[in-house]
C-alpha positions, 0 to 999 in steps of 0.5 A, a space after each residue: 461494520 468498520 475497521 476489523 484490524 489496523 496495522 502499522 508496519 513502518 518503513 525502517 530497514 529491519 521490521 518484524 512483518 511486511 506487507 505480504 505477512 499482513 496481506 496473508 493475515 487479512 486474506 484469511 480473516 473472515 471479518 475483512 472484506 477489503 484491504 486498505 494499504 498505505 505505503 510510502 516512498 523509498 524501498 520496494 515493499 509496495 512493488 513486492 506486495 503488488 506481485 503478491 496481491 495479484 496471485 494470492 489476494 482475492 479480496 479488493 485492495 485499495 492503496 495510497 502511497 504517501 510522498 507524491 510531492 517528495 523531491 527526488 534524491 532527498 531523504 524524507 525522515 528516516 533511512 528507508 525513505 530515499 528515492 533514487 531515480 524512478 525507483 521508490 517513487 510514489 508514482 512508480 509504486 502507484 503504477 505497480 499496484 495498479 498494474 496488478 488490480 489495486 485501485 490507488 488514491 493520490 491522497 488519503 481522502 481519495 483512497 478513503 472515497 475508493 474504499 467506501 465506493 468498493 464496499 458499497 458495490 459489494 
């Protein structure tokens, strides 16, 4: 009971592992019952992960996207977190994930509540 593994990917333009790499590991891990995915504004990693989740992940996934209150067009902390139009917004990422069956909380607390609810129903 509890966390089997926690991985921090980061939002830098060049990374060693992305969401898809880590999702594959969690999918094959017998100690993982549920995956919690925390993303952020900018880029398209979460949207790519959503497509992968739909076709390759059988375990339930809960999501949270940091940045719902970020102002459009403003760089937020590092080069990867800039929003252009609707691309890369927290809302766009939330919608992409939810369209593929991921339940997304709009706050860390809500994501945790969803995860607990899903684990209890398993």
